[in-house]
BATI-138418 format. One line per field, with one value per residue (C-alpha): x, y, z; residue number from 0. Coordinates in steps of 0.2 Angstrom, whole numbers, plus 5000, padded with zeros to 4 digits. Layout:
<pts>
east <- X_...
north <- Y_...
up <- Z_...
n <- NUM_...
</pts>
This chain:
<pts>
east <- 5370_5364_5357_5343_5341_5338_5325_5316_5316_5308_5295_5292_5287_5277_5268_5263_5255_5246_5239_5236_5229_5217_5211_5206_5197_5187_5182_5165_5174_5183_5190_5186_5176_5183_5201_5196_5188_5202_5215_5206_5207_5225_5228_5215_5210_5227_5235_5223_5234_5249_5238_5231_5246_5258_5243_5239_5259_5262_5247_5252_5271_5266_5252_5270_5280_5267_5261_5278_5282_5266_5269_5281_5266_5250_5243_5247_5227_5228_5238_5223_5222_5239_5239_5224_5227_5244_5238_5223_5233_5250_5256_5239_5243_5258_5264_5249_5257_5275_5272_5258_5264_5280_5269_5258_5269_5281_5271_5264_5282_5285_5268_5270_5290_5288_5273_5286_5301_5293_5283_5268_5263_5268_5257_5241_5246_5248_5231_5223_5220_5226_5241_5236_5217_5223_5237_5239_5221_5213_5231_5229_5210_5210_5223_5215_5199_5206_5220_5209_5198_5213_5220_5203_5205_5221_5215_5204_5216_5228_5219_5211_5230_5234_5216_5221_5239_5232_5218_5234_5248_5238_5222_5209_5193_5187_5173_5186_5197_5186_5177_5198_5198_5179_5184_5200_5197_5186_5180_5194_5208_5199_5199_5216_5222_5211_5216_5234_5228_5221_5237_5248_5238_5240_5259_5261_5252_5260_5276_5274_5267_5280_5296_5286_5282_5301_5309_5322_5336_5325_5321_5338_5331_5312_5322_5330_5315_5304_5318_5319_5300_5300_5314_5306_5287_5296_5303_5288_5276_5289_5292_5274_5267_5279_5273_5251_5255_5261_5247_5233_5239_5238_5221
north <- 5281_5297_5305_5290_5291_5308_5305_5293_5306_5318_5306_5302_5320_5322_5305_5312_5329_5321_5312_5326_5337_5321_5321_5341_5336_5322_5332_5339_5357_5352_5366_5385_5388_5404_5398_5384_5394_5406_5392_5386_5399_5400_5382_5381_5396_5404_5389_5385_5393_5384_5367_5373_5380_5365_5353_5363_5361_5343_5337_5344_5339_5322_5322_5327_5312_5300_5305_5304_5289_5279_5285_5272_5259_5268_5271_5289_5291_5283_5294_5300_5283_5284_5303_5302_5288_5296_5312_5303_5291_5300_5317_5327_5323_5320_5338_5347_5340_5344_5362_5367_5359_5369_5386_5381_5370_5385_5399_5386_5387_5404_5411_5397_5399_5419_5417_5403_5414_5431_5417_5420_5402_5401_5417_5405_5393_5405_5412_5393_5391_5376_5381_5363_5370_5386_5384_5366_5358_5371_5371_5350_5350_5363_5355_5338_5345_5355_5346_5331_5349_5355_5336_5336_5352_5348_5332_5340_5354_5342_5332_5347_5351_5334_5336_5354_5344_5329_5338_5351_5337_5319_5329_5319_5327_5332_5320_5305_5311_5311_5294_5287_5294_5289_5272_5271_5278_5271_5275_5267_5279_5293_5287_5280_5298_5307_5296_5299_5318_5316_5311_5323_5339_5329_5327_5345_5351_5340_5343_5364_5365_5353_5362_5378_5374_5370_5385_5393_5406_5423_5427_5419_5402_5405_5407_5390_5380_5387_5378_5363_5363_5363_5349_5338_5340_5336_5321_5315_5316_5307_5295_5291_5291_5275_5269_5274_5266_5250_5249_5253_5242_5228_5228
up <- 5356_5364_5351_5349_5368_5364_5350_5364_5375_5361_5356_5374_5378_5362_5369_5385_5378_5365_5380_5388_5374_5368_5388_5386_5370_5374_5393_5395_5393_5377_5366_5366_5349_5347_5348_5338_5323_5324_5323_5308_5298_5302_5298_5283_5274_5277_5267_5254_5241_5244_5242_5225_5218_5224_5217_5200_5196_5201_5192_5178_5179_5183_5166_5156_5163_5162_5145_5137_5146_5142_5121_5115_5121_5114_5131_5134_5133_5149_5156_5169_5176_5184_5187_5198_5206_5213_5218_5227_5236_5239_5232_5237_5257_5258_5250_5256_5273_5270_5262_5275_5287_5286_5286_5300_5312_5312_5315_5331_5337_5332_5342_5357_5358_5359_5373_5382_5383_5388_5403_5397_5397_5415_5417_5412_5424_5437_5433_5436_5416_5407_5393_5385_5385_5379_5367_5361_5359_5348_5337_5336_5331_5319_5311_5311_5304_5290_5284_5276_5270_5261_5254_5246_5237_5232_5226_5214_5209_5204_5192_5184_5182_5175_5164_5155_5152_5144_5132_5126_5124_5120_5113_5123_5128_5146_5146_5142_5155_5170_5164_5165_5181_5189_5183_5191_5207_5220_5239_5246_5239_5242_5261_5260_5258_5268_5281_5280_5280_5298_5305_5295_5303_5320_5317_5312_5327_5339_5334_5333_5346_5358_5351_5357_5372_5375_5368_5378_5374_5370_5353_5346_5352_5346_5327_5332_5336_5322_5311_5320_5318_5299_5298_5311_5302_5286_5291_5302_5288_5275_5287_5294_5274_5273_5287_5284_5267_5273_5285_5273_5259_5271_5272
n <- 0_1_2_3_4_5_6_7_8_9_10_11_12_13_14_15_16_17_18_19_20_21_22_23_24_25_26_27_28_29_30_31_32_33_34_35_36_37_38_39_40_41_42_43_44_45_46_47_48_49_50_51_52_53_54_55_56_57_58_59_60_61_62_63_64_65_66_67_68_69_70_71_72_73_74_75_76_77_78_79_80_81_82_83_84_85_86_87_88_89_90_91_92_93_94_95_96_97_98_99_100_101_102_103_104_105_106_107_108_109_110_111_112_113_114_115_116_117_118_119_120_121_122_123_124_125_126_127_128_129_130_131_132_133_134_135_136_137_138_139_140_141_142_143_144_145_146_147_148_149_150_151_152_153_154_155_156_157_158_159_160_161_162_163_164_165_166_167_168_169_170_171_172_173_174_175_176_177_178_179_180_181_182_183_184_185_186_187_188_189_190_191_192_193_194_195_196_197_198_199_200_201_202_203_204_205_206_207_208_209_210_211_212_213_214_215_216_217_218_219_220_221_222_223_224_225_226_227_228_229_230_231_232_233_234_235_236_237_238_239_240_241_242_243_244_245_246_247_248_249_250
</pts>
């Protein structure tokens, strides 16, 4: 019972932090562009290799499995249809969020947590600046902007990895594979995945910043908070993926 109450307390605190963050984002002063660009570079450019490698081998493995499973039914030619739909709707945004979130969210927690335990966050407030404006809002906006772009890249690379496997194992041409993908996917499928990625980007940033702002106990506390952030982001992404899938498919 106490664990449930503690969880609800965290959810309420994250909600309050989100409200303060979006008030800054939608205010006239918005977010400092230099801070935003620096965080976009960290969250997006610095994470593209993880997204590409994950998507490439995920698409390849899915193609191997589906081609093998469909072969007894003589349907292995249509592996591209199933793989592309799975990547664009689910695996592209979800795996990208889990892996990139572990890197980026832990980084946010370590940065802000180190500032918090050395009282730099208090110093920002004492100088009349808003820590939310300087520390949280740029990170949240950077992740909301960059994660859909990383997901789009992962979708393309994942389908490319699947195409290479299907061309090699099944013997279809690249043209045939691409035609199968284009016949299967519609704009709604792409938007489905990108909308999830937008929410995931928000969750990654807000959880990482929240844990960082509540870090206590010196360098040891920073280490604990970083670990907690990785676990919290992974669980949040997976749970929210289920809820968002149910929501989007209900329309």
